N, C-alpha and C positions, 0 to 999 in steps of 0.2 A: 193015380190018386197025388205022387211027387208032383207029374208035369200042372194040375189043378192046383195044388199050391204057390210054383210056382206063376200060373199066370195071375192068381188073385195078385198074389206078390206084384207083380207089372205092373197092374192096373194100381195100385193102391196109388205106389211108387208115381206112377202116371197123375190118378186125383192132384196130388201134392205140389205136384211141377204144377200143375195145371190152374192151381188156386191162388199158387201164391206169387205166377205172372198174371193174373188178372188182376190180383190183390194191388200191384205195383206199378200197371198200370190206366190212364186214365184213359176214355177214347174221347173219342172228339167226332164233329163232322168229318175235318179234313182228314183223321186218322188216328193210331194211337199218339201217347206225347211221357214221355220218361217222366216222375218226377222223385226228387230223392224223398224217402221216409221221413226224414226231420233235416230241420237249417240251426244253424248255432245259431245263436241270439247273442247280440251283441255288449262285450261288457264294460265295463270303464276301463283307462288306462291306468295302468298299477304307478303311480306315481311314489315319493316318495324323497321328504325333504320339509322346507321350513317358507312361506308364505308370510310376510309384515303388508300387513292390510294399513294405511294410513286413511282416516277420515274423522270425525269428529262430532260430536252427539249432540242429536235433532233437539233433545230436549234437556234438561238435569236427569231424569232419570230414565234418558233412551237408552233400550240394549240391542237393537235390532241388529246393531253389524256385529258382536257378542251370539248370540241366535244364527243371523244367517252362515259366519264363519261354522258352530257346529252344524249347522244341517249341511254343508260342504262334507263336513268331515266323514258325515253319516255314508255318503259314498266314497272318501277317498280318507281313510280311516289313517293310514300313512302320511298323512301330511297334519304338520302342526299350524295352525293361523296364528300365527302375533300380532293383536291389535297394536297398536297406535296411535291412541284417539288423544285428540284435543278438545276442551269441554263446548268452543262455539265455531262458527261457521265463521264468525268474522276473525277468530285468530288464523284458525286454517289458512283463510285462503287469503291473507294478509301474509303468510310466508311461506306459500304454495314456491311462488316463482325463486325463491333462493333455496329449497326445500330440492326443488329441480337441478338447477343449475348445479348445487355441491353432492350430491346423489344421498342425501339423506334422507328421501320419500323412500316412502315401503315398494314392493313391488307392487302392488296392486293399492293405486288411491284416488282419493275422489277429483272428480275436475270437472267443470264447467264448460257447458260449447263455447263462449267466450277464448276460450286458450287453445284449443283445438289446432284452428289453424297456425301458430304460430308453432308453439310444441312439434305437430310434427314437420312445421320445415326446418325447426333444427333437431330433428330426431331425437326427440324424448321422448318415443309414449310407439307400442307396437300399433300395424296397422290390425287389425284382426281381419279382414278380411278374408284370406285364405283359406282361414281357421274355420269361416264360415256351411262349408260345404259338408251336407252330411251328417249335419249336427244333430244329437237325434237326446230326448229323454230318458234315463235307463230304467223308469218304472214302468211307463206304457210304452217307452220303442216309439214316440211319435217325432217327429220331424221338427227342427226349431227352425223359424226363418224368422230373423230380426224385424222387416220388415210386414211381418204381417202381426206378430206377436207384438209390437210398440205401437203408439198414436205415430201419424205420420209427420207431425211438426219434432216432434220428440225425436223419430226415426231419423229424421233427416240435419239435423241438428250435428248430428254426431260424423257426419262425413263430411272429405275434403276430400279433394282432388283425387274424385274414385273410389276414396280410400274412406272407412269405417275404421274409427279412433276411440270409442267411446259408447260404453253400453248405457243406454239411459237409463236411472231409475227414476227421478223423480224431474215430476214435468209441474214447469213451475208460470203456474197460470197467476196474469193478476186481478187483482177482486178487490172493490173497497170497503175499508173499518169505517163505521158511525159511528157519532158519537149520538145514541139515544137521550140523553140530557139533555142536551144542546139543540138537538131536536125540538124533541117538546117545549121549551124555553124561545124557541123560535116561533114557534107556532108551525112545526113542518111535520109529515103525514111521513112515516116509515116506505121511503122506495119500493114500488113492486116490483118484480121480476119482469118489467116491462120498460123499465124506466129509459132514458135517454140521456145523452150529453145534453140535449135542453133543458132536462129538471136540474139535471147537475150542477149547471150552471147558476139555475135558479136556486136550487138550495144554499150555494155560497154564498150567492148576493145576499137570501136572508139571514144566512149565518153571518155576517160581515155585520150586520148590524147590532149583537151583544158585543156589549164591551168585555164579558169575561170571554171570546173568543179568542186568542191568540195569533193564529191562521186558521179561515174557514175552508179552506180545500186544500189538501196539498197532492200532487203527483208529478213525478218525473217527467217532464213532454222531452226531453234528450236521450229517454231509451229509447231504443230502435223498437220496441215493444209498444212504445207508444204512439211514435208517429205514424210510426209503419201502420198501424192501426186507423189512422184517421188519413194514408196514402192511400190506405187501398179500401177505405169506409168509402168512400163512393165513386171504387172504379169495381171492375172486375177481378182481374186477379193476379197477384205480386210477383209470381217467379213462374214458369214452364210449369205446365204440369200433366202428369202422363198422357191422356189421354189426346193430346196433340200430335201424338208419333205416328206413324200409318200403320196404317195394323192390316191383318185380313179378318173377313169377314165371315164367323161359322154358319157352317151348313144351317140348314131354318131347323127349329126343335119345334115338335108338338103341343099338346098342352101336357105330357108328362115330364117336359125338359129331354125329351129321346130325340133325335135326329131323325126327321123326317124321309125318308128314303122318296129317293128318286122314282114315280110310278112307271118310267121309261127302260131303267136300267136293270143289268142283269142280274139274279143270284150272285152272291161277294162281291160287289162293286161298291166302293164307297163314297159318298159322293165327295167328289176334291171341293176345298173351301175356294171362294170365290174371293179373287182381289177387289178392293174397294179403288174405287179412282183416288189417287192424288191428292189428299187434301191442298186447298190452299194456303197456306201457313204465314200469315196476316196478324195482324198485330189487335186482339180480342178489344172490342169498345170500353178505353176506358183502364188498360190497362197500365205495369208498369214496364212495360216489355214488350219487343215482339221480335217475329223472325223470319229474318229476313228467307226468303223459301230459293233461292240462286246457293247462299251459301252456307243457306240454317244456322248463321250466327246471332246469338243474341245481343236485341242492339236496347239500353235501358231509356226509358223514357219519361224522365223523372217532370219532366215541363210539362205533360199531357193537361190537356186545362182539368180533365176531372181528378187529378192528382193533385195538380198544385191550389185547386179547390179546398181537397180534405185540410190540405199542413196551411192555408189562410188559415182557414176555423178555428183549428188548432192554436192558431198564434192569437188569433184574435181573441180567443176566451182569455188567454195568456196575458194579452196585454188591458185586460177589464183590471185584474189585479186580486180578482177573487181567487184564482187557482196557483198556488205561485211552486216551485220545485223549492224542497229545505228539507236540510240531514233533521228526523225525528228521533229524538230522543223518547225511551219510556215514561219520564219524567212530563215530556210532553204530550202525554193524550188527552188528559181532561183536557185543554184547553184547547185543542183543535178537533175539526166540524166532521171532516170528510179526509182519508188517507187512501188511496189509488195506490198499491201494496203487492206483496207475492207474498208467500209461504214460508219464505228463508226470511226475510225479514220482520215478518209477524212472531216467526217464532222468540226473536232477540225478546218481544213484549212480554210471554208468555208471565213471568212473574209479576211483573207488574200490576197487571191483568187481576190476574186471580186476588186479589187484594183491592183493585179496584172502589173505588167508590161514586162510581156511575154506571150504568148500565149502556151496553155498546153490542155490539154484530158484525158479521160481515156478509153484505148482499155482494152481484155478478159485476162485473164490469160493465160501464152503462152501455144502450146502445149505439152504434151508427146505421145509417140508411142498409149496408152490407156488414154483418154478424160477424165482424171479425179480429182477430186478435193480436199481437206475436205473443210466442214464451220462449223465457231460455228454457234450458235442460241441465240437469245433473246427470252426473252416470259415474262410474269403474274405466278407469284407461289402467293400461301395464304400463310402468315403465320399463324403459330400456340403459339403466343406470351407469352399466359401466360395460363394459369390452369383454370379461371374464365375465359374465354373466352365462350359464347354459343353456344349451338351445332345450331340455329340459327342464330348466327352471322356467326358463319364457312359456312353455308351453302349461306347466302347473301354471302360472298364474294366469295368464289366459284363460282355463276353463277354470281358476277361482272367476275370475268377470261373469263369463257367458254362463256360469253358474244363478246368474238374476234374470236368464232368460227362463227358464222352470217355473210356471204358476206360484206352487206349492212357493215355492224358495222368494218369488217376488213379495209373497205376501207378510212374510218373517223379514224380510228388508225392511218394509214401509213399516212397522213397528205398529204404537199403539196411534196412527195418524198421522202423526210429525210431519211428514212428503205425502207427495197428489204421485202415486204411482201413475207409470209410463205406462206399464204394459195396459193393455187395455181391459183385461177380462178380470185385473184386480181390479182396475181402476172400476170396473160396472158391481163389487162389488157391496159398495157405497162402506162400507163398516169406518174407513179412513176419513170420512164426512165427520162423524158425531161428535170428532174432537177436534178442534174447539169450538166448532158452532152450534149454536145452541139451537138449531132447527128451524129456526123463522124464516131465513130466504135456503131449502133446498139446493136450490140449482149455484152455488156459488161457485164451486167450482169447475162447473160439468157443462154450464150452457154451451161454452165455445168449445170443446175436447173437439170437434170433429173439422171444425172451423181454422184452428190454431194456423198457425206460421211458421214458421223460426224466425226470431229476433236477429240470430248474429244470419249475415246473411255468407257467411267465407262457405258453408256447402255446396253455392253454386258456383262464387269467384277465386281466383286466387288468393292471398291475404292482402297484397299491395291493392288493389282495385275496388276490394273491400273498404279498408279505409279510408278511402275518397268518398265511397259509397257513403260511409255515417258519418261522416262530414255535412249530413242534412241538417244536423241537430245543429251547426256552427252554426248552420245558413238561415234557423228558424230565430236562434238565438238576437242574431245580428239586425234580422228584423225587423222583433220584437222590441233590441230595446236601444233602436238608431234608425229602422224603418227603410234601412237598406234592401233595395230590390231582392225579396225571395225569388222571384223568378231567375232572375243575372246570375245568381249563384250555384240556383240550379242547374242551370246550363253548365255554368263552370264544372259543376261535379260530373254531371252527365259525360263531357267530354274529354274527362279526363279519366274516368274510371275506363272509358273505350278505349283511352293510350295505354293504358297498366293490364285489361285484361285478359288474360292468355286463353284464350279460349281453343276448345277444340268442339268440329262441328256436332251440333247435339243430335244428330240422328247417324252418327258412328257407332257401330257394335262396340263395346267395351268385349275387348279380348279375356279370354279364359285366362287363370294362373296358369305359371306354370308348374308349381309345385302345390302340394296342400300339405300343413304339417299333418300330423296325426293327434288329434284333441283327444 
């Protein structure tokens, strides 16, 4: 009897052992594989300290900076955020350079893309690149990849010499402010979504006939976003595109998207990707550059006939006198028919327009044959104020800037629509379009979103070459005012750019960062 009890006990123990072993093992075709019972989820780093955030109000009642700081504190409760806020963008950017130099700017501050190259060269700001690996959102544990989250033009605007020095937040499109009262008096109908620069000039000409019109149309043609749109408007591409790089052709796929198996392959074999024949890297028709296939060096071609055609057309529009470059104050708005502007400038008119005695609205940038337009971008940078700043303080400040990549946080930062989100997902929500646009033209900010290019060329060039490139505006002004040869001036710019452009071959691999700070 005793032996039977021992036998029963042994069998029970064996069953328990086998059951436990099977429960911890996954059987696959190629044999058993051990898996851990649970994987610890990543948690936010426990930062303790204070961050000063320098910014400005986008409108008189804007509280988006405070709301954004509060959202960050929900994840990092031991971090105190001090908001150093000015009343307007004009005041803020007028003093930014001086505050950067004397160290009175905050740990994190708002920057525009035109300053990135200079600040990076002078070592004023932190390169985010080493922090971007394995970046996650702690609520969903999703990877955060800036190049996927942000519009391409906004992302590229943040780059300089293979580093990323800004977290883009605001996407500054060009659009057109129109005065309905003056349009009505001139007998003009409201332009439709498909209006072109021919329509723009025709409207300006009709507006010029009214005695109450001070300026028919205002457009800063020296802005690289404007002349760049004309240069690209009759051509292919401005800058090198990713698809030009040699790549591999993946294995063929079936209708369901899965790889199509090779009928002659033995079981377990994976079809190897086939190499594409290396493409001929030549100048696309009408582009502003070409890449030499021997040394893969970019060559600027400002004097290409189609580029010259676009810039000449812009100059001829200005020479007619209907479209002028001028500073606009809120008091001038009632006497101007059309203004090519952007959200930052428009926000300065909000108070005046709230009580305006004339009807107005916003419509999108007029079309050119190729529907491209340059954009400027705003975002957050982290200061390297002093050598005494600890590594933890810098990491904490970087994490605050990176918080803008989280979709919910980006919505909060966008506020009531005072800025146009650089995040694709937030932009697509459309809530920000309702203010201050009144619905007469729903595509006012979105028409060019996927076709925008960075107005600032420094993401591709070094700062010295980019400064020469932007002298295209001077060449245009000389042609307009004195009739000096535009082609000769562009050729001189082209030659000087090539002299100063410190290029590495386009297709060389980018080295991996040597170390990765812990976010």
